N, C-alpha and C positions, 0 to 999 in steps of 0.2 A: 582243455586243458593238454598239455603234452610234457613227458617226463623223457629225458633222454639216458642212455646207458654211456657209462665210461668205465676205463678199464683195461688192463693187460689184456694178451691175447690168451685165450683157453683157461680165462677166469672164471666162466659160466654166465656169461652175461643172457646169452640165449635161452639158454637153459633154465635160468630164474624168470626171464620175461614167459617162458612157456609153462612156467608153475605158475604163474600168477593169473595169466590170461586164458593158458589152453591153445594158444598160437603159437606155432612154430614160425619165428621171423627169418629164418634162411629158407629162402623159396628157389634158390638156383641151383642147378644140378651139381656144379664145381664145390658150392658151398657143402652140400650134403657128402660127397665124396672126400673133400680135403677135411670135413669137420670142423670148419673155421669161418666166420662171416666176413664176406669179401665187400658186399653190397648193403646200402642201408636196408634194414627191416622192419615193419610196422606191426603191430600188434594194440588191439584195444580192449577195454575193460568197461563194462556196464555200471553205472552208478545209479543213484536214487534219481525220481524225476525225470527219469529218460536221457539224463546226461551220460556222456561217454568220456572216458579218459584215454589219450593215446599214448603209446610207447613208441620211440624212436632207437631201434636197436643199432650200434655202430660199431665197426671192426674194430679189434684190438691191436692188431699187428701193426707195428710203425711202418712198414711199405704202405699201408693203406690209410695213413695220416689224412692224407685230402680229403677222402671220403668221410673221415671222423669228423672233419671240420665242418665239412658240408651239414653232416646231421645236428651238429650242436651249435650251429652258427647263430640259432634263434632261441635257443634255451636258456629257460629261466628257472627250471627244475631239473634234477639230476640224481640219478642213482649211482654211485660211485662202487663199483664192483672190485672185491680183493678176495681172491682165494686163500683159504686158511692154508693150504699147504705149501703155496708159493711164497705168500705175504707181500709186502710191498715191492713192486718191480717197477722197473724204467719206464713204461707207459703209464703205470700208476701215476708217477710223478708228474710227467708230461700233461696226461689228460685233465688231472686236477689242476694245473698249472693255467692250462687254455680256459678250463670253466670258470676260474678265478677271473682271468682277464676279462671274461664275458659279461661280468657283473651277474653273476648265478645269484636268484634269490633265495631257493631252497636246495640243500644237498642233503642227501640221505646216506649212510654209508652202510653197505650189506658187505659181510663177512661170508661168501659162500663155502661149499664143500666141506660143512662142518662135521660129515660125517667120514672123512679122511684124517681126521687128527683128534687127538684128546683135548682135554678141558683146559690141561696147562698151555698148550700151544696156542689156545683160542684167546686164552687171557694176556699173554705175551704178546699176540698181534694186536690185541685192543691197546694195549700201552704204546705199541709202535706207530697205530693209525692215530692215536690221540696227539702224539709229537708232531705226526705229519700235519696235521690238522692246524696245530698251534702254531706251526712255520708259517701257514697261510693265515693265519688270525680268523680261524673260522671254529666254532664249535658246532655239533651237530649229534643226533643219535646215530646209535651203533647197533645194526640188527646181524645176528649169527644165524645162517639159516645153511637147510640144505634141499636142493632142489630134488634129490634123489629119494630121501625118507620123508620129506616134507615137514622137517623140523623148523620152527621159525617162521614157515610160511604165512600161516594166518596173522600172527602179530604185525608183519611188513605189510600185508595186505591190507590190515586194518588201519595202520599209520597212513598208507597211501592214500585211501580212500576219503580218510579226515582231511588230508591236505588237501586232495583235490575238490572234496565238496567245498572247503572254504573258500578256494580260489575260483570256482567256478561261479559261483554268486558275484563275484567283483567281475570275471571276466564277461558276465552274460550283460552287465551295464556298459552297452558299446557307447563311446563317444561320439557325439556327431561332427567333431572337428577333424578326426584322424580320417585320411583316405587310404583306401585299400591299396596294399604293396604285398607282393609275394614274392618268393625266390624258386624258380622252377627246379625240382631235382629229378623230376623223371618225364618222359616224353615219350609216348607210344601210340600206335594206333587200335583201335579197337573196332572188328567186323561189323558194320552197320551203325556205327556211331563217329567213327571218324578219329580225329588228334583229340587225345587226353593229355593233360599235364597234371602232376601232382606237385605238392609243396606246403608248407607253413605259411599260414596268413600272418604277416608280421603286424600290419595296422590296419585298421578300418574294417569294414565289412563289405561282402560281394553276395551278389542275387543272381537269381536265374533270370537270364534275357539282359542282362547289364553288359553295356559296352566296355572294354577294357584296351588298354594298349599294351600291346608286345614290344618288347624292346629288339629293335632289329628290323622293324617295319614300321611305315608311316600311317597305314589306315587301321583301324581299331578293329579288333576282333569282339566277338559276342559270345557269350557263355550259354551254352543251349541247354545243359543240365550239369549239376553239380553234386558231389556226393561230401559231407562233412563228417568226418570221423569215423569215415568207413560205411557211412549210410545214405542212401538218398535223402536231400534236404533241398528247399527252396532258399537258403541262405546259410553263409557262414560267417565268423568273425575271428578277430585277431586270437592269436593263439591255439587255434584248430588246423589239425590236418584236412585238407581239401584235395579231392580229385576233379577238375574242371574239363569238360567238353567244349572244345572252341571251335567256333567256325569262324571263316574269313582269314584264316593263316594263308600266308603266303606259301604257296605250294612248290617252289623253287628251294628256298630256305628253310621252311618248318618251323618248328619251336625246339630249342637245344636245352639241355642241361646247362644250368647258369645263367639263362635267360630271366628277365624280371617282367611280372605283370603288375601294371598299376591303374588306376583312376583316372590319374591325371597325366595329360599328354606330357612324356618325358622330354627334357630338355637333351641338349649333347652331353653325355657323359663326362665328366673330368678325368684328365691324365695327371694333373697336379691336385694335390689334396693336402690340406693343412689341418693338423690336429695336435692334440696333447698325447704324448707317447707314454704309457706305463710300462718299463722296462721288467723283464725278471732275468736279463743275462745283458752283459754288456755289448756296446754295438759302438761302431766307428763312422764318424761323418761321412757320407756320400759311400756308403758301404752298400753292397748289390744284395738283394733280399729277396724273398718270395713273400706274396701278401694274398690274404684270402679274405673274401667278403661272400658270404650267403655259399652260393654252390660254384664260384668262379674263383679263380686265383690267377696272377701273373708275376712277371719279376719287375721289380724296381729298385731306385736308389732312395736311399733314406738322408736326407739332408738335416743336420742339426741346426735350430735356429736359436735356441736359448735353453740352457739346463734350468730345471726348478726343482724345487725341495721333494723331500720323499721318492727318490729315483726317478721322478717324472721329468719330460722334458718337451719343449715344443718343438715340431720337426715338420719336414715338408717331405712328401711321397711325390716322386716323379716316377710315373707308373709307363710301362712299355706299352700295355692295353689300357684302354679306358675303362674305369669301374663305376658301376651304377650305383654310387652310394648318396647317401643325403646327410645330413647334420646329426651327430649323437651315434651314427652307425659305429660298431666297434671292427675293426679290420686287425685281425691276427697278422703279426709279422715274423715269419722265419727266416734263417740264413739260406744264403745261397744255394747249399746244398741240401735244403730241407731236412736238416739232422737237429736242428735245435731251435725251439721257440724263443724269440727275442724278444716280444712282448705282445701290446695291442694298442691300436692307434684309436683314439675316440675322435671323430671327425668333427672339427670346429667351423671350416671353411671350403666349400666344394668350389670356390671362384675366386683364388688368391692373387694379390696383383703380379705384375712382371717384376716392378721395381720396388724398392725400398722394402725387402722383405724382413730385413733385420733393423729398419729404422726403430727408434725409442717409441715413437707412436703407434706401430704396427703391433710391435712386442707387447706392448701394455694392452692393445685392444685384444690379442688373442688370449694375454692371461687374464685378462678379465671376462672373457668367454669359457674358460676352463672352470670358472666359479658357478657358471649358470647351470642349474638343477631343472629347468623348466623352459618350453619355448617363449613365455612370459619373460622372462628375466633375460633370457638371449635377444629378445628382440629389443628390449630396454636399453642394453648394451650396444646393440649395433645402431639405434637409433641417435644416440649421442651426437654422432659425427659423421652419419652416412645418411644419404636418402636411398631407401631400400626399394627394389624392384617388387611390385607386388607378387607378380606371378613367380619370380623366380624364388621369393621366400617361401612361398605356399609349395613349392616343390622340392625346396631344400628341408622344409619340416612336415612335408605329406599333409597339408591342410586343405581342408574343404572350405568352399566359400561359406558353410554356415559356422565356421569357427567362430566363437564370441570373441575371441582376442582382435580379429580383423575390422570388428564393428564398435571397438574402443573409443570413446568420443576423443580421448587424449592422442590419437592418431589423426593425421591429416593426409588425406590420400590427394595427390596432384598428377593427374595425368598417367597412372597407374604406378606411382612409386609412393611409398610410405614414409614421413618424415614427422618428427615431434614439433610441436608449436614453436618450442625453444629452438629448434636449429632453424625453422622457418625465419624468426626473427634475427638469428644469426647470419644468415645468408643474405636477407635484404639489408642490413648493417655493413655486411661486407661489399655488396654491389654497390651499394652508394659512396662507400670510401674509394673504391678501387676508381668510381668514374670521376670523385671530386680530386683523386689524386692524378688523373690523367689530363684534367682540366688543367690544373697547375703547372704539369710537365709540358704540355702542348696546348697553350692557350689559343693557337692560330688554328686547331683544328675543332670540328664540329662537336665529334664524340666518338663513340665505341659501337661497333657491331656486336650482336649477340654470341656471336662465334668467338671474337677476341676475346669478349669478356669471359666466356668459358675458359679460354686458354689462360687468361691472367688467373683464374682461381686455380690452375693446374690441373684441370678436369677431375675436379673433386666433386662436382655436382654434374647431374645428368642433364643434357641441353633443355627436354620438356619442363623440368623443374626450373628450370631459368628461366625460360619463355613464360611461365606461369606467372612466376613471382615479378619479372619485370612488368607483366602487364598489371599485376595489381599495384606496383609502384607507380605505373602511370596513371591509374584510375586514382590513387591518393594523392595525385599532382605532387609526387617526390621525384618523378623522372618524366622525360619527354623523349618523344622520337621523332627525328626528323629526316625523312627520307631514309628510313630504315637504321639510322644513327641514334644509339642512345645518349643522353644528355641531362644534366641539371636544367631544371627549368630557368635559373637565373643567367645559366651561360649562354649567349647568342654568338655567333660568327657574324661578325660584319668587316668590312673593308676599310682601312685607312684612307684619309683623302689621297695619301702617295699610292696606295693600292688602288683606289678606284680609278684615278686617272690611267696607271698600267692597263687597268682592265678594259677600260674604254679603247686604249690604243690596240690591245689584243684583239680586242671584238672587230675593230675596223680592218685589221690586218686579215683575219680570218673571213670575213664577209667579202672583201677583196678576192682573197685567194679561191673563195667558195669551195674550201676542202681542209684536209687536216693540214696542220703543220709540227713540225718537230719543235722541241722546246729551244733548241741550239739556233734554230730560224728567227723565234720570237727574241731572243737574246740579241742576235746580231742586228736584226732589223731596230729594234727598240733602242740598241747601245747600253744594254743592261747585263750586268754579270749572270751566267749560266745559275751560280748559285744562290741568285735572287729570284729567277724566273720561276725554278722548278718548285718551292714551297708556295710562292704564290699560285701556281697551276693548282697543286694539290689543294688550297684553300678553295679555287674558284670551282674544283670539281665537287669539293665536300657542299658548298651553296648550289650547286645544281646549274652552275653557268655553262662550264667544260666538261667532256668527258673525253677519257683516255682510249684510244681504239687499240693501242699498244702502248708499250712503255715509251714515255717522253714523246710520244707523239697524239696530239690532240686535235679536238673537234667541236665547236659549238652543239650545245644540247640539242637545240631546236633542228641543225641540219639532220643530226640522227635520227629524230621524230620523222623529217620529211623523207629521208631516205627510206625508213620503214614502211612509211607507207606506199613508195614506189615499189618495193618490193612485194608487199600485199597485194597491191592493184594488178602486177603482173602474173603472178601466181594464182590469183582469181581467175584471169583471162586464160593463162596457157596452162595452169595446173602445176607449174614448177619454174623455176628461173635458174639460168645458167651464168657462170660468172662473165662469160662474153658479151649476154644481152645486158647485164647490170652496168658492165663498164662502158658499154656503147650509150646508155642511158644517162648515166651520171656525168661522165666524161671527166674522170678524175686519173686517169691512168690505171694500167691493169694491177699495179703493185697495192695502190690505194684501194681497189675495187675489193681484192683479196683481203685486205686486211679488215675492211669494213663488213664483208661477209662472214668471216672468222669471228669477229666482235659479236656479229647477232647470232651466231652458232653458239658462242659461249653464255650470251645472255640468255638464249632459250626463245628467241623469237623463230629461228629457223634452224632445221635438221639437214645434215649435209648427205646426199646420197653417194657413197663413194663411187658406186659403179659407175655413174656417168657424170659424175662431178656437178651435180645439179642441187638446188635446193627447193625445200618444201615448208610450208610453215608448221611449227611445232607449238607455239603458243601463240595464237593472234591476240591477245589480251594486254599485250605488254607492248610500251612504245605506241601509245596511242596520243595523237595531237593533243585532243581535248584535256588530256590529263596533265598535260604540261601547264606548270605554274606561269601565269601572265608575266611575271618580271624574269621570266628566263627566256622569252620568246622577242625577236628584235622590233 
C-alpha cells in the first residue's frame, strides 16, 4: 500500500513523514539547503506479518506542481497536511481538488505544527477544514499533531496502521486478469548493477526474470532483480513501490522519467483521446491546455463534444505528444499557463473515429460508456454495435490471456475479433439484405466482391469478420460464391437470346483479330450502340468469357490463359521475359503487348524489374489453363 502527502509548501509534510517513519524523505543537497521539498521523496513503515507501507512525499510549492502530479498520479490514499499557524492556503485547495479528481479512496487530514498555536486556533481551523471538506463532499477524520513535540503522532500512527493492514489484505489478493503496468518516475545507474528504474505498480504483478516492454523501444527488457517497498524481493504487485534492475535497454536512448513499463507489448500511443471530463473550473471549446498522466505531460487542445449533467462533459483531447494511456486512466487537465487545474478526463476511448464525432450514435455510445463501472460492463456496451479487436481490447484494459472475461461463452471470437451472438446475427441479416438489394438494382450483374460489400456497410465491420461470416453463410447455403463474387443461390447470371447472339458474334470477331478489341470497335463492327455493348461486355466479364486488360479493351479469357503459359515457358527458359521478346512472340503490336504485361503485373502473375524493364514470375499458381472452366474455352 502507498500513501501520498499533499498540502501547501512549508506545512510540515516531510517532517511529519520523518516523525512517523524515522526517514528524512528529502535526499537532495538543494532540498537540505533551501528547507523545502523539490523532488519526490520516499519512506517506509513496517507493519505486521512482514508487510510494509510506503509514503510518497510531494513538493508543496506551486512551481513544482508537475512533480506533485507525478507523485499522486496513482494515489488511492493520501494525507492532506495543513499547518495550524497558516491554515488553509492556495495549494491546500489545489492539492485537495486534484486528489478528488483522481478518485481518491481514503483521505486523512492532519493539522501540523500544533505547538505553534493555542487550542482556540486549532478549533477554528477544524471548522474551516470541515467546511472545505464539505465543499468537496468528503468526510474524514482530522488529526492534530506536532512533529517537534510528538503530540498526536501515536494516534495518527495507529490510524494509518489500521488503514494499511485492512487494505493490504485486499491488495495481496492479486487478480490474474490484470497485466503489469508501471510509470517510471526515476531512472539511474548503479555501479555493478546497471540501469535501475523506480515507480508505482499501477496494475498486475512483476517477477524477477520477467520480460517487460519499455515505451520507446521495440525489443523487450528483462528484470534482473527487483526491490519492493524498499526491500529485495522476488515479486511485487499493484499499489507497491518498486525498483527494477533492467537489462536489454537500448544504450543510446536508455530509460527516461515518464516512460512506461508493461507486460503487454504496447501499441502506438494515441494523440487523440475521448473521455468524460469532470471539471472544477470553466473551460472553452478548443482551449489550449496542459495534460498530465503518470510522470509525463504535454500540451493539448480540448474539444467539447457534448455537455452532461453535474458539470461533466464528453470531450476529445488532441495532444501534441502521444500519451501512453489506457481506458479508465484519469488525466489531469490544467490551463496552458499551468496556473489553474481545470479538471480530470476519465479515458473512455483511445482509438476514436476521425469522422462522425458528434453523431447521435457516437455520443450515445460514449454516454453509455460513462456509466460503466467495470471492464465487463464496458465490454457489453462496446459489443452492442461493434466488433472489438481482441488484442486492442486487452491492451486498452490491460488484461492478460487468463482473464475470465475473455473466456465468457457469450463472447464469439472470429479471427482475432470479439462480438456478441446478437451482433453476429445482425451482420448476417444485413449482408443478405445488401446482396438481395443489389440483385434487384442490378439483375444483369452476378454479385458483389467482399471488399465492395464491406464498403456498402460503410466500413462498420472489419474485413476478417465479414470473410468468416460470409463463409458461414455459404456453408448454410444462404450465399454462393462464383469467381469470387457473392450472390444469392437463386440468382444466376445468364444471357438472353439476343445477348447470346451478340456474344457469338463478339467471339468470332476476337478469334479473327487474335487479340484485344476496344468496345468502340465491337460496336462499330456489329452495328450496335456503344451504350449497349459496354453493359454486355461487363456481363460477359462476370460470366468469365471476357477480361478487360484496360478500361474498354477486352480479350477472350482463354487467350489470357494462353499468353500466361507463353510467359511462364519463356521465364522458365531465360529466367525473365522482356517486352520486346513478348511482342515478337505474340505479334499483337507493342502497345497491346505492354498493356497485357501490365495486366499480368496487376493480377499478380508477374513482377516488373524496373531496372531493365523485364518481368519475372511473382505467383505462378494463377492463370493455369487446366483451371479454366470448359465452357470458357473455344
